[in-house]
N, C-alpha and C positions, 0 to 999 in steps of 0.2 A: 473777644476773649471771654465770653460768657461761660459759666459753669456748664458742665454736661447736664442735659435735662434729667438724667437718671441719677445724678449725684445725690445721695441721701441727705435729708434734712436733719436726721438724728445724729448727734455726735458719737453715739454708741454703735451705730450700724457699721458694717464692714463693707466699704465700697470696693468695687472691682478696679483694678489698675487702669482700665480703659475709660473709667468714669471720672478720673481725677482731673483737676484743672491743669491746663498748661497755657503758656502765653501766646496763643494764636487762635484763629477761628477753627470751628469744628471740622471744616473741610480739609484742614491740614493735619488732622490728628493722625491719620494713617501714614503720612509721609514725613512729618516733621516732629512728631511727638518726642522721640528719644533725643533729638538734637536740641530741643528748646528747654529741656529741664536741666538741673544741675547734672554734670556729666555722668555721675555714678548712679543717680537715683532711678532712672527708668528701668534698667535691667535688674537692679537690686529689688525694686518694688515688685516687679512681676515675679521674681523667683521667691521672694519672701511670701507673697500671696499664695503661690502654689504649695510652698512648704507648710504654711498655716493650714491650708485646706487638707493636706495629707496627714495632719496630726503631728507635726514637728519631727519627722523622721531624721535620724542622724545626729540629733542633739544628745548631749549626755543625759543620763538619768536624772541628775540634779536639775538641769535646765528644763527638761520636760515636766518634772514634778512642779517646779515653780510656775511655769507658764500655765499649766492646767489650774493651779491654785488661783493665780491672779486673774485669769481671763475666762475660765470655764467653770468656776465654782461660784455659786450664789453667795453673796456676803451680806450679812445684816450688821449694821453698825449703829451704835447708840448715839443719839443726839444729845444736845445740852439739856433738853428737858426730860431726858430719860427714855424717850420713845425710840423705837427701832425703825430704821429705814434701810432700803436696799441700796447698796453701794456698787457702782460699776465704773471701771476706768474708761475714759474716752478712747475711741479708736486711735486717735493721734498718739496718745500715750502708749497704747498697746503696740502700734506699729514701730515706734521709736525703740521700744525695748526689744521687740522681736527681731528687728533688723540687726541690732548690736549682737544679740545672742546667735543669730544665724551666721553672721559674718565670722564671729570668733569661734563658735563651737562647731559649726557644720562646715563652713568653707575654709576654716583655718587661716583667715586673712590676717597675717601678722606683720605685714610691711606694705610699703607703697606699691610694690610689684604685684602683690596679691590683690590690692584694691584696683589697680589699673586694668585688671581682667574684666571689670564691669563697666569700663568706659564705653558709653554709647555714642560719644561725640567724635572720637578719633582725634581729639585736639589736646589731650593732656599728656604730659611727659613726666618722667621721674624727677626732674629738677623743680617741679611744682610742689613736691612733698619734701619739706626741709627736715622732717623728723625721721628718726631711725627706729621707731617703736610704733606699735599699733595705735592709731588715732582715728576715732570715728566722730563725726560732727552730725548732730541732729538739729535740723531746722524746724522750729516750732513757733507758731504765732504767739505773740504776747498774750498772756492770759489763758493759754491752753494747757497749763499744768506741767511746766518743765521740772519743778521741784519734785513732783511725784515720780517722774521718770528717773531722776537722780536717785531717789530712795530705792526704787525697785532694782536699779542696776548695781547700787552699792550692796544690797542684800544678795543679789545673784553672784556678784564677784566674791563675796565672803563665803557663801555656801559652796560655790564651785570649788574654791580652793580647799575648803574643809572636807568635802565629801568625795571629790574626784581625785583618785590616786595620783594621776600625772598632771594635775592642773598647774598651769603656769600663771594663774591669776594671783590675787593677793588678799590678805585679811587686814591689811593696813590701807586706809583711804585718806587721800588729801583732797578735800573739797575746798575749792578756791573761789573767792568772790573778787570782783574788780575794785570794790571800795567798801567803806564802812556801812553805807546805806544798804547795799545788797547783803552784806554780812548780817546786819540786824534783821533783815527779812528772813534769811535762812535760819537764823537762830530761833525764830518763832516756831519753826517746824521741827528743828533738830534738837533743841534743848531737851534734855532728858530722854533723847532718842524717841520722842513721842510719836513722830511720824511713822516709825516702824510698827508701833503697837496700836495707834489709833486708826490707821489705815490698814487694810488687809494685806500688809506686806509680808509678814512672817506667817507661814502656814501653821495650822494647829499641830501640836505634837501628835504623832501617829500618822500624819499625812504621808503616804508613800513609805511608811515604815521608818520615818526619821523623827527625832525630837527637836524640831526646828527652833522652837522658842527657847528651850533649855540650852541649845548649842549656840545661840546667837550671843556671844560674849564680846561685846564691843564697848569700848570706853571713848567718850567724847572729850576732846580737848579743843577749847575755843581760844584762838589767838595764842597769847602767851600763858594762858591758864592751863598749863600742861601738868597733868598729874603723873604718877609713876607710869612710865612707858614700858609696856611689855613688848616682847619680840613681835607678837601679832595681836590683832584685836583692837586697833586704834583707828579712830576717825578724827582727823585733824581738820577743823573748820577754821578758815583764816581768810583774810584778804591777801591779795597777791604780794603786797609789800613785805609781808612777814617771811616770804621764802625767796626774796631777791638774793642774788649772788652777794657774798660777803664783801667782794672787792668793789662793789658799786658805791661810788661816793654819793651820799644822800644829799640832795639839794635841801637847803634850809632857808628859813625866813631871815636868818642872821647873815646870809651871804651878801656881799657887796653887790653882786650881779644876780638879780632874781629871775633872769630869763630861764635858767635851768629849773628853778622851782616850778615855774608855770608851764614851760614849753618843752622840757626834756622828755624824750620818749620813755625814759625810766619813770618819770612822774615822781611827785613828792611822796615821802612816807607820811602816814598820818601822825598827828601829834597828840599830846595829852595822854589819856588813859590807854591808848593803843600802843604806846611805846614805853610806858612806865614799868618796865620789867627787864631783868637781866637774862631772861630765858631767850635763847636763840632758837626759835622754831625751825628756821632754815637749816641749821646744823642737825637738829634732831631728825628731821625727815630725810636728811642725806645719809644718816648713819644706819637706818633700819634696812633689813635685807629684802623686804618685799613691799611693793607700793603700787597702787593704782591712783591715777589723778582724775578728778572730775572738776570741770570748769563751768561755772555758771556765768551767764551773760558773756559767752566766749567769743563774741565778735572782737573783743580786745586782743585776742591771740591771733592777730592778722599779719604780723610782720616778724620774720625770724631775727630781725635786728633789735627787736624790743626786749626789754628786760623780762617781760612775762614769759616769752618763749625761751629766752636764754636760761631762765631759772629752771624751767622744766627740763631743758636739755642738759643742764648741769647735774640735776638729780639723776638723770639717766646715765650720764657718764660716770658719776660716782658709783652707781650700782654695777656698771660694766667692770670697774676696777675690782669688784668683789665677786666676779663671775656671775653676776645677776643682770637684770635689766628691768626697766620700767615695764610693768605688766600691761598697762592699758591706759589710754587717755580718752576720756569721754568729754566732749564739748557740747553744750546745749545753748542755743541762742535763737532769737527770732530773725536776726539779720547777719548771717555768716558771710559778710562781704568785706572785701578789701576797700581801701580808699578810692580806688578807681571803679568800684561797682562790681568787680568780678567776684563771683561766689567762691567760697573755699572749695577746693577740689576734693577735700576729705568729706564733704557733705554726703551722707548715706541715706538720709530720710528727710522728707519735706512735707510739712503741714502748713500751707501758705495761709496768709491772712484772709484771702477771699473765701476759702473753705470754712475757716473759723467763724467768719461773719455769717455765712449762709446757715451754719449749724447753730447759731446763737450761742456759741462758746464765748464770744466777746460782744461788746456793744457795736451798734451800727453807727458809723460816723455820718452826720448830715451837715450840709453846707447851706448858706443862705442862697435863695434864688436870685435871679437877676434884678427883680424889682426891689428886693431887700438891699442888695448891694448898691443899687443906684441911689439909694437914700443916704449912703455914707459919703462923706466928703472929708478929705484930709485938709485941715486948715493950715494957713501960712502963719506959723507962730514958732518962736524959739522955745516955747514951753512945750514939753513932750505931751503933757496931758491935754493942752489946748489943741495941739495938732491932731491928736487921735481921740478927741472927745466923743465923736459919733460912734467910733468902734467900741469904746469902753461902755458907752451908754447901751448899745445893742447887746453887749455881753452881759451887762447887769440885768437887762430886761429878760433875756433868755434864761439866765440863772434864776431869777425870781420865779418864773413859771415852773421850772423844774424843782426848785426848792419847795414850793407850795404843794406840788404833787407828791414828792417823796416824803415830805414831813408827815403826811397823813399815814404813811406806811411804816413809820418809825425809822426812816433813813434820812441822812443829812446830805443834801446836794452840795458840791464844792465847785467853785469857780476858779479857773486856773488862767493866769495872764502871763504871757512871755514878753519881755521887753528886750531892748537892744544892748543896754549896758547897765552897770551897777548904779550909775548916777541917777538913772530914771526909776529905779526900783522904789525908793522911798516916796518919790513924787507920785507915782501911780497908786501906791498903797494909800497915801493920804487922800488922793482924789476919789478913790472908790468909797472911802468912809464918808466923804463929803456928799457925794451924789446919791448914796444909798444908805439910809439910816440903819437898815438891817445889818450892815457890815461894820458899823462902828465898833471898834475894839475886836473885830473879827477877821482882820487881814494879816496874814503872816508874810512878811517880806524876807526873801532869802537871796542873798548875794551868792552867785556861783562863779566858778572859774570858766574859762573858755570851753572846757570839755564837759560842762554841765554838772560837775561835782560841787558839793557845798564848799565854799571857799573859807579856809581857815584864816585868811588874811583880811577879808573884807571887814571894813569898819573897825579894825583892831579888836575883833571879838576874841575873848579869852576861851581857853579850852572848855571851861564849864559852860559857857554860853553856847559853844558849838554842840556839845552833847545835848543840851536842852533844845537847840534848834533842830537837830536830827530827830529827837523824840517828838517834838511838836509837829514836824512835817509828816512823820510816819503815823501819828495817832489822830490825824485831822478827821478821819472818817467818823470817829466816835463822838457821842453827844457830850462827853466829858471835856472835849477840846472846845475852847471858845472860838476857834477859827473856822471860817466858812469860805475863805478865799486865800489863794497863794499867789504872790507876785514874785517872779524869778527871772534872772537873766538866762537866756537860752531856755532850757527846761531842766527840771531835776531829772537827770538821765536815768538809765536803768537802775532798778533798786527802789526808786520811789514809786511803788506800785500800789498806792491806795486805790480803793474801788469806787469811790463816790464822786469822781470828777464827771460832771455832766455838761460843762461848758468850757471850751478852750478859746482864748482870744490871743492871737499871735500878732505882735506888733514889732516884728523885726524882719529884716531883709535876708532871706536865705540865699546863699550863693553856692556854687559848685565846690568851693574850697572849704565849706563848713564841715564836710565829712559827716554830716548828719543825714540820716535817711528819714523819709516821711513816716515810715512805720514806727520809728523810734519817737518821733514827735507825737503821733497819734497814740502811741502806746501808753502814755500817761493817763489817757482817759478811756482805754479799751476794756479794762477789767470789769466784769459784771458785778452789779450790786446785789442781785438776788439769785439765790440758788434754789433748785427744785422747781423752777418756773420756766416754761417754754416761751413766755412772752418776750417779744423783742425789747431790747434796751437801746437807748440812743445817747450819743454824745454830740452836742452841737459844736461845730468848729467854724470860727470866723476870724477875720483879721485883714491886714493890709493886702493889697493885690499881689505883692511879691510873696507874702506868706501863703495866700490862697493858691497861687500858681505852683508853689512848692508842694503844698498838700495834694494838689491834683495829680502830681506825678506818681502817686500811689496807684494810679490806674494801670501802670505798667505791671503791677502785681495782680491785675485782674479785678481789683476792687472797684465796683461801680458806685460812685458817691452820689447820693440823692441830694437834690437841691430843693429846699422847702422855704416857704415864707417865714420870716423871723421878725421880731420886734413887737411893738404894741398892737394888739388886736389879732395877731397871728397865733393860731393854736399850735402849741409845741408838738413836734413830731415825736410822740412818745406813746407808751401804752396807756390804756384807760384806767382810771381809778374808780372803782365802784365802792360806794359807802352809804351809810345811813344819811339821809339828806337833812342833816341837822341845821344847815344854814338856810333852809327854805322856809320863810315865814308863812307860806301858803299851805303848808302841810301840818296836820295834827298828827304827830308821830305816835301818840298814845292810841289814837283811833286806827292808825294804819298798822300797828304792830299785831302780829299773830303769834300766839304761843302754841307750841306743839309738845306733847308729852314724849319724854325719852323713855321708851319701853325697854325692859330687859330683853336680852336676845332670846328669840324663840328657838333657834337652832344652835347646837353646840357640838363640838368634836370631843370625843372621849377616846384618848389615845390608848388607854389600857386595853381596849378591845382588840387591838392588833394581835395580841397573844392568841386569840381564838381564830385567826385567819387560817383557812385550810385550803391550799391549792387543789386538793383532790376534789373539792366540791365546785370547781369552776364550770365543769361540764362543757369545756371547749372542744371543738373538732381539731384533733392534732394535725399538724402540717407535715407534708412529706419532706424528707431530707433531700435537698437538691444535690446533685453531683457537681463537684468542682475539681478542676485540675490542680496538681501541686503548685503550679505557678499562680493560680487564682487564690490560693490559700497562703501565699508567702507573706502578703501584707493585707491585714483585715482592718477595715475602717468602720468605726462606730459613729453614728450620728444621733444628735438629740432628736426627740420625737416632735416637739412642738414647732421648732423653727428649722429643722433639717440641717442644722449646722454640724460640720464634722467635729467631733469631740476628741477622739484620739484614735490611733491605729496601733496594731500589734504586728511586730515583725517576727516571723516564724522561721525556724530552721529545723534541721533533722537531728539536732544534737540530743534531744530528749523530750520528755513530756512537757505539755504546754501548761502554764499557770493560768487557769481560767478565772481565778478569783477577782482579778481586776475587771473582768467582764460582768460578773455578778454584781460587783460593787457599783459599776457604772449604771446598770439598770436600777438598782436599789436607790441610789442617790438621785437619779432622774425622777423616780416616782415621788420621793420625799419633796423634791423641789417643785414639781408640777402640781402636787396636791397641797403644797404649802404646809406640810407637816413639820412640826418642830420636835425633833427626837424620834425615836422608834427605829433607827437604823439597825440596831442589834436584833430587833424582832423581825424586821423585814428581810434582811440579808438571807437567812437560811431558808425562808419561804420562797424567795425568788430563785435561789439555787435549786430547791426541790422541784419547783414548777418547770424550770428549764430541763432538768434531768429526767423527770418522771412523767410529765404531762404535755409538754409543748410539741413534741414531734412524734410521728408514727414510729412504732416499734420501740417506744420508750420502755425501760430507761435507756438513755444514751450516755456515752462517755464524754463528759465535758472537756476532757483533755485532748480529744480528737480534733485536729485542725479543721476537718470537714464540718463538725458540729459547730465550732466557733464561727466558721465562715457563714453557716446558715443563720446563726444568731444575729449576724450583722445585716441580714436581709430585712427590708422594711416590713414585710408581712409578719415576720417573727416578732419584731419589736412592737408592732401594732397590736398583735394578739396578746402579747404579754401585758402591755400597758392597758388595753381595754379591760381585760379580765381583772387585773389588780385594782384598777381605778374603780370599777363597779363594785368589787367586793369590799375594798377599803372604805368607800363612801357609805355603803350599806351598813358596815360595822361601826363606823365612827361618828356618823352624823345622827344626832338625836334631837327629836322634837320635845321641847320642855313641856308642852301641853298647855301652859298658862304663862302669862306675863304680868309684870307689875310696872309701876311708874317709878323711875329713878329720879326724876326731876323734870324740868321743863326747859325747852329751847325757845328763846325769844329772838325774833328777827332783829330787833333793835340792838341786840348784843353782838351782832356780826361786825367784826373788825374790818376796816378798809382793806381792799386787796386789788391787785393789778390783774388786768386781762388784756388780750390782744386788742389793738386799735381796729375795731370792726364796727359795722353799722349798729346803732342802738336807738332805743326809744327813751325819751324823757317822760316818765309817767306822772300822772296826777294821783292815782290811787295806790301807789306803792311807796313805802318809806325809803326805798333805794333811789339814788339819784339817776341811775341808768339801768335799763334792761338791755343787755348786750346779747345779740344773737350768736348762736354757734355757727361756725363756717359750714358744717356738714348737715345743717338742719333744713336746707333748701328754702329758707325764708319763713318757715312755718312758725318758729318761735316768736319772731317779731310781729308777724301777722296776728298770732294768737294773743300776744301781749297787748297789741293795739285794741283787739276785741275786748279783752278784760278791762282795759283802761276806759273804754267807752260804755261798757254795760252798766246801766243804772242800778241793777240789783247786786253789783259787786261792791262790797264795802272796803276791801283791801286785798291786794295780791302781791306776790313776789315770785321772781324766778328763784328756783332752788339752787343757787350757786353752791359749789363745793365748800366755799367758805362759811355757808350757813351751818353746815354740819348735819343736815337731816338725811339719813340713809336708813335703809331697811335690809336686814339680813334675809337671804332666801337661798333655796337649793336650786341650782341650775339643772338643766335637762340632763347633763352628764352625771348628776348626783353630787357635784362639788358645791361647797359652801361659797357664797360670794355676797357682795353688798350691792344694793340697787338704789340709785339716786333718782327719784321722780323729778319731773321738770318744773312744775309750778305748784304753788300753795295759794289757795284762794279762800277768803271768808266772805260769804254772801250776807246780804242785809238781814237775813233771818237767823244769823249766828252760826250756821253750819260751816264747818271747815272742810274744804274739798282738796284732795290731792290729785293733781292732773298729770297724766302721761301723754306727751305728744310724740308722734312718730311719723317720719316721712316715708318709711318702709318697714315692713315687718322684719323681725329678727328671730333667731332660733329660740332664745329664752323668753320671748315675750309672753307666752301663756303662763309660764312659771312666775314671771314678775307680776302679772295681773292677778293671778290667784293669790300670791303673797300680799299684794297691795290690798286686796279685798279682806284678807285675814287681818292685816294690820289695822285697817279702819274699824273692823268689828272689835278687835282687842282694845283699841284706843277708846272707842265709844263706851265699852263696858268698864274700862278702868278709870276713865276720866268723867266722873259724874257731872252732868250739866252741859257737856259739849258733844255734838254729833259729828262724826268724821265719815266722809264718803269719798268715792273716787270716780273719775271719768277717764276713759281712754279716747284720745282724739287723733284720728289719722288724717294725714294731709289731704288726700284725695276727697275724703268725706267732708272735711272742713271747708275746702274750697268750693265744693259743690253745694253744700247745705249749710252755709254760714248763718247761724242764728242771730237774732237781734238782741236777745237777752241771755243771761247766763241760765235762767230757769229752763230755757228751751234746749240748752246744751245736753244735759243728762238724758233727756228723752230721745235725742237723736244719736248719741254716741255711747251711752252707758253700757248697752248690751252688745256693742260692736265686737265681733270676734275676728281677729286678723286671719287672713288667708285660710 
């Protein structure tokens, strides 16, 4: 059940349907693929893929505009430190959104019979769909961003209803959580509607001719904090208990028989602040005329006899009485399964955990190997902590190693222990503080109900204590929290999604009757701690044999669990931490430090010169206009130049002239994106239009409203000629050499902060202030071999690999004329005080001459500006180094300084 060998490792890449995981060996893919996936997923996945490639034909104008904005428009978002970074949605998020829009907008799938058309198994029937309204379930692995999917679909629903004349969707949304913990998590994103404005959810005003941000008039109501409810434009965020049917008798702690409170399928209503209001939210949402429902952690909606389903059904029936209906129900969950393991038949998209792990969207779970397990012995004792002392000790040892690693990077690692009942919670908590001094005062003990929710009844806790308990459990990741470990019955189920759990110890016997899935168990430790890093992250999972057997059943989902040595003396299976080697008494860090001048940029872009861009001066050879039949011009597909992805298509008919403006805009925006220009669209658009009309084709000027001309513009040759000419001209106009540079300050190696990198082969150096020199995977071993040479050369006083975290980079002009940054490989100071910048290469590359020329210029500039220090450079190629490896650094420049690649 391994992943397809061509399944992409990037979570942003678009995989082909035949590359997706399915629960069988590859030799069965052609014969069993459709029958082994959720019944609707195989056909829907293939058709959505074809629809995406074709540019979203058949979707409403509103849907197409939003899809292009979300998934085909480059987005720059501001970070907490004020810097800008590129934002892109995961493919899993994109596919979930596209699937819903395709089903609703293109296929008009409004009921169970419409969905059954996509059944590939031949085994589903109408009685498996208890609802009489459109309901779509998106299966997404824990940590893959379900909340972002909800925000996108809420915005789509709102704008579709607003802009499409015959839309049956709604501008009132009911976003439901299963419990207060999930609700608190959702509030962090939806409070102040910030998720819609912080993420690129709402298009800029003017996109596709609409004022999206001005028109997005939505009021958030949380639980019973209901403001004035308008007929439309309401987002109700609540836990399910708020919208239960009014005639359901609420179980209470005051009941003589508490079985209903703990075991009833209706479940208890929250107490305390969650019910201290006379506002009946359930009645409010039943009175409005249009509504769409969005369920988070929707595996709870698994039984039509349960109050959750009955409440949504009742809302739909109330709307039917007013000649309306529930517009839509969207469910998102990692485990849309019934108690018997059968998947929800309404599942329309699937991003399984095995794919999420492969793409580093979540942590990789690792288990102890056989030798580590054999050292564990369950003692014969009535005391729980004595019985499982070995297991708790192993958990503490693994946590200690992860804590030491992540602490250097500013993160706090968290230990999570699951026990069998509330009586043992306090005992385990006290035991952890006894055997581990670092955990004294740092263990949070949480009593939970049988279903994993925080128990309001445990230990007689008062409402105020429960609120504090929820807050403490949700804030444990931060350094402000004193807690480093959590002990709980079962687990804190969905909603407790902190990111820093690195060690899970399971001390309970899972049974088939527990109705808990292994992915839900692992889910508490799967969320990544670090963003913007491709390095693997790991969560160590250990426990009793029954627990480990239970966890191993995740293999049915395709997850290959790695078994590694654990305990004292075993290196934790985690990424490497590279840092200044402050703990090494054998190193004189002052002597090993190297200071580099931070020079002002030599090359700059001056955007104002775009105004002088003249397409008449491009001197290109015009292209002939190819003939196309009317059928070939009926649908015209435009692709991006760099990655050849289909961007959008134009559907033509004979009703009148063609609007060519979107084509001109497409090329203008692609140029801005590829050249990394900020602004200038208003200057570029008319020049692109004039070049298309007057210079691109033979016999110009041409009529841009002619379908034949537009079809020619979609040809690769036309796009390449346009891009090549504009790129060359824009770079020539906007890139300026400042002519001289100055020193802005100095960059010192010892100021480099600790950082993570992949667990790859490394050298422990003597002549570098870093603790490790880690080789790049695509360097063919040259980096480590060269580092070993530097470390052994007597005339090398200090050296360092120029990691990205060091921050030393040089601006240069690429062969294409574009501005870019170049990061040399090594920094060396020889015993004579000269600082050398070294570039090592396994093979030549296109821009290597430009880089070497710029590096020579940088060294000359730095030497002139930094009185007293001489800067020089060397280029070292792998073949030459392996053939003529010098004994000293002094011999290196003589052999390699003047080497010219290829």
